[in-house]
Legacy VTK file of the C-alpha trace (Angstrom):
# vtk DataFile Version 3.0
C-alpha trace
ASCII
DATASET POLYDATA
POINTS 240 float
-13.508 38.732 -4.253
-11.678 37.131 -1.261
-8.569 35.994 -0.531
-7.593 33.182 1.663
-8.223 34.623 4.908
-11.684 33.873 6.942
-12.779 31.419 4.449
-14.679 28.875 6.521
-13.378 25.368 5.426
-16.523 23.327 5.022
-15.933 19.423 4.064
-19.039 18.235 4.097
-19.255 15.540 1.022
-21.981 17.325 -0.971
-20.510 20.926 -0.752
-17.041 19.278 -1.735
-18.442 17.614 -4.254
-20.400 20.392 -5.947
-17.691 22.913 -5.355
-15.094 20.516 -7.736
-17.835 20.038 -10.467
-18.339 23.502 -10.765
-14.463 24.155 -11.486
-13.675 20.887 -13.179
-13.980 22.461 -16.924
-11.212 24.397 -16.056
-9.262 22.224 -13.088
-6.446 21.346 -15.219
-5.100 24.508 -16.577
-6.066 26.357 -13.610
-3.959 23.941 -11.473
-1.011 23.929 -14.198
-1.544 27.843 -14.440
-1.438 28.607 -10.471
1.609 26.136 -9.720
3.608 27.417 -13.031
3.605 23.438 -14.045
5.257 22.394 -10.959
1.943 20.392 -10.294
2.965 18.034 -13.325
6.498 17.490 -12.033
5.348 16.469 -8.549
2.604 13.725 -9.801
5.490 12.597 -12.401
8.066 12.257 -9.350
5.858 10.796 -7.347
4.977 7.894 -9.987
8.456 7.178 -10.329
9.419 7.289 -6.655
6.581 4.662 -5.856
6.725 2.160 -8.737
10.503 1.713 -7.882
9.312 0.492 -4.704
7.152 -2.163 -5.758
4.845 -3.485 -8.527
1.296 -4.505 -8.153
-2.244 -2.926 -8.764
-2.258 0.981 -7.944
-5.311 2.658 -6.645
-5.181 6.333 -6.779
-7.833 7.793 -4.308
-9.970 11.286 -4.969
-8.129 10.703 -8.442
-10.124 13.987 -9.825
-9.393 14.316 -13.576
-6.762 11.533 -13.471
-3.325 13.157 -13.454
-1.830 10.970 -10.938
-3.011 7.643 -12.314
-1.854 8.773 -15.811
1.579 9.591 -14.745
1.644 5.934 -12.856
0.358 4.623 -16.513
3.339 6.566 -17.991
5.830 4.464 -15.933
4.194 1.347 -15.919
2.235 1.027 -18.990
0.166 -1.881 -19.176
2.364 -3.924 -16.490
-0.096 -3.685 -13.670
-3.856 -2.811 -13.082
-4.104 0.980 -12.574
-7.505 2.182 -10.768
-8.845 5.722 -10.069
-11.711 6.549 -7.622
-13.551 9.782 -7.062
-17.133 11.059 -5.958
-17.390 13.628 -8.547
-18.405 12.337 -11.454
-17.820 15.442 -13.618
-13.805 14.989 -12.794
-14.298 11.235 -13.666
-15.436 12.162 -17.012
-12.614 14.085 -17.922
-10.134 11.703 -16.418
-11.672 8.899 -18.335
-11.443 11.389 -21.791
-7.802 11.591 -21.011
-7.160 8.439 -20.577
-9.073 7.184 -23.542
-6.546 9.702 -25.635
-3.789 8.504 -24.420
-4.580 4.682 -24.901
-4.315 3.735 -21.297
-6.115 1.116 -19.726
-7.604 2.483 -16.185
-10.748 1.508 -14.220
-12.197 4.974 -13.170
-14.482 4.281 -10.408
-17.212 6.780 -8.886
-16.882 6.226 -5.067
-16.145 7.941 -1.531
-12.503 7.648 -0.326
-14.084 7.474 3.237
-15.879 4.274 2.337
-13.329 2.621 -0.297
-15.633 -0.236 -2.388
-12.856 -2.945 -2.284
-11.867 -5.788 0.094
-9.004 -5.480 2.346
-5.301 -6.160 0.925
-5.876 -5.233 -2.650
-3.432 -3.103 -3.822
0.111 -2.547 -3.619
0.400 1.259 -3.908
-2.543 3.220 -2.593
-1.857 7.095 -3.074
-3.512 10.293 -2.849
-2.724 13.647 -4.458
-4.516 16.960 -2.802
-7.515 14.706 -1.844
-6.705 13.867 1.842
-7.006 17.789 2.799
-10.696 17.369 1.619
-11.698 14.621 3.748
-14.081 15.102 5.964
-12.420 12.842 8.375
-9.071 12.438 7.573
-8.061 9.760 9.877
-10.968 7.500 8.236
-9.401 8.166 4.905
-5.894 7.202 6.268
-7.795 3.933 7.712
-8.988 3.304 4.493
-6.115 3.570 2.375
-4.319 1.268 4.978
-7.094 -1.031 4.865
-7.137 -1.626 0.994
-3.479 -1.827 0.766
-1.506 -4.977 0.600
0.814 -6.245 3.506
4.023 -4.632 2.498
2.552 -2.239 0.219
2.765 1.537 -0.033
0.596 4.207 1.077
1.406 7.735 -0.221
-0.225 10.985 0.314
1.009 14.335 -1.731
0.193 17.553 -0.452
0.539 21.253 -0.293
2.979 22.499 2.561
4.077 25.920 3.471
7.787 26.650 2.888
9.893 26.914 5.857
12.539 29.174 4.193
12.487 32.355 5.961
12.751 34.684 2.565
10.918 32.411 0.228
8.512 30.977 2.617
7.370 34.608 3.367
7.025 35.692 -0.046
4.893 32.263 -1.065
2.488 32.415 1.872
1.628 36.151 0.822
1.093 34.599 -2.752
-0.809 31.554 -1.446
-2.968 33.199 0.596
-3.738 36.499 -1.355
-2.841 36.167 -4.900
-3.581 32.840 -5.811
-7.067 33.117 -4.633
-7.807 36.195 -6.458
-6.186 34.744 -9.940
-8.300 31.327 -9.147
-11.535 33.167 -8.632
-11.258 35.356 -11.542
-10.199 32.742 -14.032
-13.071 30.472 -12.537
-15.588 32.387 -10.750
-18.073 29.936 -8.614
-19.985 30.552 -5.635
-18.023 28.175 -3.183
-14.941 30.290 -4.127
-12.643 27.030 -4.239
-9.339 29.061 -4.776
-10.029 30.796 -1.606
-10.819 27.418 0.185
-7.679 26.125 -0.977
-5.289 28.157 1.211
-7.489 28.087 4.146
-7.603 24.166 3.941
-4.002 23.508 3.777
-3.358 26.073 6.816
-5.206 23.921 8.877
-4.168 20.772 7.526
-1.094 19.102 9.556
2.290 18.728 7.799
5.464 17.435 8.292
5.987 15.041 11.325
2.463 16.106 12.357
0.892 14.112 9.417
3.538 11.560 9.881
2.076 10.552 13.418
-1.385 10.724 11.789
0.011 7.891 9.341
1.567 5.802 12.078
-1.748 5.902 14.067
-3.447 4.660 10.800
-1.007 1.513 11.285
1.581 2.604 9.029
5.074 2.210 9.598
8.659 2.714 8.024
7.670 6.499 7.385
9.328 9.344 5.525
8.665 12.382 3.842
10.185 14.409 0.834
9.675 17.958 -0.039
9.099 19.412 -3.473
9.885 22.916 -5.074
11.377 24.496 -1.911
8.701 22.719 0.194
5.741 24.007 -1.519
4.536 20.181 -1.649
5.388 17.278 0.006
5.104 13.484 -0.565
4.680 11.249 2.623
5.045 7.490 2.276
4.215 4.705 4.720
4.524 0.613 4.829
1.846 -1.347 5.727
LINES 1 241
240 0 1 2 3 4 5 6 7 8 9 10 11 12 13 14 15 16 17 18 19 20 21 22 23 24 25 26 27 28 29 30 31 32 33 34 35 36 37 38 39 40 41 42 43 44 45 46 47 48 49 50 51 52 53 54 55 56 57 58 59 60 61 62 63 64 65 66 67 68 69 70 71 72 73 74 75 76 77 78 79 80 81 82 83 84 85 86 87 88 89 90 91 92 93 94 95 96 97 98 99 100 101 102 103 104 105 106 107 108 109 110 111 112 113 114 115 116 117 118 119 120 121 122 123 124 125 126 127 128 129 130 131 132 133 134 135 136 137 138 139 140 141 142 143 144 145 146 147 148 149 150 151 152 153 154 155 156 157 158 159 160 161 162 163 164 165 166 167 168 169 170 171 172 173 174 175 176 177 178 179 180 181 182 183 184 185 186 187 188 189 190 191 192 193 194 195 196 197 198 199 200 201 202 203 204 205 206 207 208 209 210 211 212 213 214 215 216 217 218 219 220 221 222 223 224 225 226 227 228 229 230 231 232 233 234 235 236 237 238 239
């Protein structure tokens, strides 16, 4: 069993799709368990913040099992169209079942975030939660989100970050790099070692102002970010 050190971050589409297909049966449980339930609160806060910035169709890129788009439904109900897209079919099946159980009218589409199957200027809000980091080409992913966003619409990225506070940051880094992968691999063993990939991918992903600069380069303006739970996760938002 490995920890998060020395794990090769392989972002080939087939590898990522297979990895998530393997962990999909326990994906929700592990997310909630390993984050002590905080991931639910992060997504809820994102939906509350973004729906307060404007109405219109909402797109959840790399929607996975649908937790973020379902939080948007919780806020807006049936007032605006809601769409989720992901390239992992088994994750989408779980998302569809959850939406049906809640009576949520959400369109789920199997597709790639690097080639979104929508015309330009379609969505008032385009969001991705813990998915941009997994794309083979982050800049292309941001460019696609920008393309399908309406003028004056919002593009949002929710991602894991590393806390900066000295004491908590040191404790969290140890948990994130050594404890979390071992628990995750024990509860959901798979040959791709998804929970060793998680800290490795977060460590190499841009954070804070670095990610804001990438969003600015994609064409977004009025950029800001807000950290959650002492900096464990961060929401980045820009306007088209």
